[in-house]
N, C-alpha and C positions, 0 to 999 in steps of 0.2 A: 477120585483121581483127576477129574477135569479141574476141580477146585484147586487142587494142589498145584497143577501146571499153571493155572491162571495166576495164582499167588506169586509163583516164581517168576512168571513173565513180568508181572507188575513190579516185582522187586528189582529186576534187571533194568527195566525202563526207568524206575526211580533213581537207581544208582547212576545211570547214564546222564539223567537230567541234573543230578547233583553235581557230577563231574564237569558238565558243560558250564556250570555256574561258578566254577572255581578258577581263580586267577592268581598270577604271581607278577609282581612288578618290582624290578631292581632298579635302583637309581644311585648315582654317585656325583660328587661334585665339590664345590668349595662353599664359602660363606659370603653372603652379600651384605651390603651396608644397611644398618637400621637408622643411620643418621646420628649415631652417638659419637662422641669425641674419641672414645676408645671402645671398640667392639669387644664383646665377650670372647669371641674366638681368638682375637688377637691377644687379649689380656691373659688367657690361659694357654696360649701356644697351640691351638688346634690347626692343622693343615688341610684336612678334608674329612668328608663323611661318606658313608655308604649305608643304604637302606635296602631291606629285603622284606617286602609286604606280600604275604601268602594269605589269601582270603577267599571266602565264599560269600555270595550275596543272598540275603533273606529278604526279598522285596516285600513279602507279606507284612513284615514288621519294620520295614525300612531300616534294616541293620545288616550286620555281618554275622556269619555263622560262628558258632563257639569254638571251632577248630582254627579260627584265623589267628595268625601271628604277625608281628611286625618287629623286625630286628634292626637295631641301629648300631653302627660301628663308627667311632671317631678316631682318626689318626692324628697324633701329635707331631710337632716339628722335631722332637727328640727320637722319633722312630717308633715309639710305643703306640699301642692301640687299646681302646676301651670299648666294650660292647655291653648292650642290654637288650633284653627280649621281652616284648609285651605279648600277653595271651588274652584273647577275647573271653575265654572261659572264666577269667577273673574279672568280674563285671566292674569292680571298683578300680581296676587297674587300666582297662582298655574298653573303649566304647566308640561308636561311629554314628554319623549322621548321613543317611543315604537318600538322595533325591534325584528325580528325573528332571533333566534340563532339556527343554525343546531344542532339537537340532544338535545337541552335544552329547546326548547319551545320559549315562548315570554318573553322578559325582558321589564319591565316597570319601568323607572327611573323618579321619580317625584321630582320636586323642588318646594318649597313653601317659598315665601318671607314673613317672620313674621314682623308684625307691630313693629317698634322700640319702640313705647311707651309701648306695651305689654311686649316685651323682657326686657325692662328696669326694669319692676317690678320683673322679675325673678332674675336679677343680682343686683338689688338695686342700679342702676346707673341712671344718667340723660340720657334721650333718645338720646341726641346728641352725646353721647359717645359710643354707641353700633354699629354704622355703619349700615349695612343692613344685619341682621341675616337671613340665608336661611336654611330651613330644607330639607334634601335629604333623600328619602326612595326608595328602590328598591324592586320590587316584580317580581317573576317568575310565568308564567302561562304555564302549561303543562298537557295534557290529562284531561282538564276540572277542574283542581285543581290549586290553587294559594298558594304560600308561600313566606315568606320574603326572600329577597336576602342578600347579604353580605354588599352591600354599603349603609350604613345608618349613619346619623349623622348631624352635623351642620357645616356650613362655614360662614365666615363673610367678606362681602365686605368693603373695606376701605372707610371711609368717612373723611372729613376734620378734625373733632375733634378726631376721633378714634386714631390717631397717638400718642396722648399724654395720652390716657386713658388706663384702665386696660386690655382692649380687644385687644390692639395693637399687642401683641405677637401671637395672634390667627388668625389675619386677613390675607386674601389673596388678592393680587392686581389683579390676573388674572380672578377672578370670576369662578374658576374651581370647579365643584361639586365633584371632587375627592380629592381636597385639603382640607380636613375636619379638622376643629379646634376642634371638638368633635366627637369621634367615638362611635356609639351604638354597643354593643355586646350583641347578643341575648342570653337569658337563655332558649330558646325554641328550640335549635338546635336538629335536628332529630336523629343525631348520633354522637358518641364520637369524631370522627376525622373531624367533620364539621369544616370549616375554622373559624367560630366564637365561637366554643365550647371551645377550649383550652385556648382562651384569655378572656373569659367572667369571670368577678370577681365572686369568689365563693358565695359571699353574695347574688348575684343576681340569682343564680340557684336554 
């Protein structure tokens, strides 16, 4: 009987610890400049974005738990919206790099490979012309609280057909998550000199 009670107590403690390590970060805003003559968001009529990152930390393997999800919604100037959702349980779709930064807490950098057929609907192109669109989202966890980081946006891996398509100027050959073709700038920056505050489009604030 004592063993049963002990097992139940451990299960309750484990579930409590698991819940304490679970976070949710919501972010919204507009699109920043990548320095291109025509930005992708302008070319395809995007007005704003929203993200909802629901995740658990697995510090033992420097990753996120398999129940973690990341949802992206993009609003267009014509009033329509497009959404996609990434799930960590699909390992080839969503993965993360988790690191402890001295004095800053834990950084969680998530990448999500968006299905080309879904993304093709957003840009009204053939799915063979969009390459491999990848969503990047960064979160910081410190003192039990989580907030959105600065590195957020989309990058595009080159595919055979993308070279001749409309997304060619935005594609990266290196697959580097820092080489973003679309930059998200938050309208929820906590203070005026926050790195993403000054560059956020006024309409998104």
